[in-house]
Wavefront OBJ file of the C-alpha trace (Angstrom):
o trace
v 10.055 37.649 4.191
v 7.820 34.869 4.085
v 5.147 33.794 6.393
v 3.624 30.258 6.541
v 0.472 29.151 7.919
v -0.366 25.292 8.247
v -3.745 23.733 8.203
v -5.396 20.223 8.248
v -4.163 18.629 11.068
v -6.531 16.634 13.410
v -7.213 13.412 15.012
v -7.573 10.403 12.924
v -7.499 6.506 13.763
v -4.559 4.234 12.670
v -4.919 3.526 9.209
v -6.555 6.585 8.314
v -5.454 9.906 6.024
v -4.986 13.611 6.520
v -3.804 16.016 4.071
v -1.776 19.004 5.388
v -1.797 22.503 3.692
v 0.781 25.145 3.970
v -0.067 28.392 2.797
v 2.964 30.975 1.982
v 3.121 34.608 1.571
v 5.787 36.159 -0.481
v 6.249 36.610 -4.052
v 9.674 34.315 -4.192
v 7.487 31.270 -2.972
v 8.379 29.342 -6.090
v 12.299 29.659 -5.575
v 12.171 27.992 -2.175
v 12.647 24.542 -1.313
v 9.655 23.440 0.893
v 9.536 21.053 3.573
v 7.479 19.427 6.526
v 9.192 18.440 9.678
v 7.548 17.305 12.687
v 8.302 17.194 16.451
v 6.673 14.672 18.855
v 6.496 15.224 22.710
v 9.751 14.979 24.285
v 11.707 14.372 21.136
v 13.448 16.604 18.703
v 11.924 17.879 15.537
v 12.721 15.933 12.611
v 12.736 15.995 8.745
v 9.777 14.350 6.938
v 9.776 15.543 3.589
v 10.973 18.243 1.115
v 10.146 19.406 -2.457
v 12.179 21.663 -4.682
v 10.803 24.660 -6.750
v 9.868 22.221 -9.592
v 7.562 19.897 -7.682
v 9.348 16.858 -9.418
v 12.244 16.479 -6.859
v 11.219 15.138 -3.671
v 12.617 13.613 -0.711
v 11.359 11.555 2.265
v 12.401 10.414 5.660
v 12.592 6.600 5.675
v 9.875 6.425 8.313
v 7.115 7.926 6.041
v 8.268 6.479 2.615
v 5.745 5.192 0.628
v 3.078 6.592 3.091
v 3.289 10.363 2.608
v 3.347 12.718 -0.397
v 4.723 15.934 -0.393
v 3.670 18.405 -3.433
v 3.353 22.051 -4.366
v 1.404 24.377 -6.349
v 3.313 27.309 -6.880
v 0.414 29.288 -8.458
v -1.529 29.006 -5.181
v 1.775 29.507 -3.063
v 0.938 26.423 -1.270
v 2.706 22.987 -0.375
v 0.815 19.916 0.562
v 1.478 16.818 2.743
v -0.563 13.989 1.920
v -0.379 11.405 4.802
v -2.082 7.919 4.386
v -1.655 4.786 6.486
v -1.184 6.786 9.528
v 0.345 5.051 12.636
v 0.313 6.265 16.312
v 3.979 7.064 16.011
v 3.353 9.538 13.392
v 1.545 11.852 16.503
v 3.381 15.150 16.394
v 2.991 18.701 15.615
v 3.865 19.167 11.850
v 5.662 22.254 10.736
v 5.980 23.779 7.149
v 9.417 25.215 6.424
v 10.781 27.371 3.477
v 14.097 27.380 2.453
v 15.438 25.705 5.676
v 14.776 29.270 7.205
v 11.088 30.172 7.675
v 8.752 27.989 9.772
v 5.253 27.891 10.325
v 3.307 27.795 13.867
v 2.640 24.163 13.427
v -0.537 22.012 13.111
v -1.161 18.840 15.595
v -1.625 15.486 14.267
v -2.858 12.775 16.546
v -3.344 9.026 15.391
v -4.932 6.860 17.891
v -4.514 3.183 17.822
l 1 2 3 4 5 6 7 8 9 10 11 12 13 14 15 16 17 18 19 20 21 22 23 24 25 26 27 28 29 30 31 32 33 34 35 36 37 38 39 40 41 42 43 44 45 46 47 48 49 50 51 52 53 54 55 56 57 58 59 60 61 62 63 64 65 66 67 68 69 70 71 72 73 74 75 76 77 78 79 80 81 82 83 84 85 86 87 88 89 90 91 92 93 94 95 96 97 98 99 100 101 102 103 104 105 106 107 108 109 110 111 112 113
């Protein structure tokens, strides 16, 4: 069983930055692929980024490539999403995911134009 708690969301102007964190419980955190997904109002949840256990293999949606960076600290059971050059279309609830199975409760990110 893995429990995920996201933090770091908020309101930011276009062009600004935010850093999301996801703290995970469970001793097997390091074995999971960790990811971030997001869901905007009226839209389906979509993939944003994932990172494998090593932290060196990362994958991004085309819409965030070059602006977002996913990373993890297995010693702290935490995964991060650094978001730079934010755009209004990045506005969504951002969810942390473990192993494509466990989900956090989500954190709201709002980017004003």
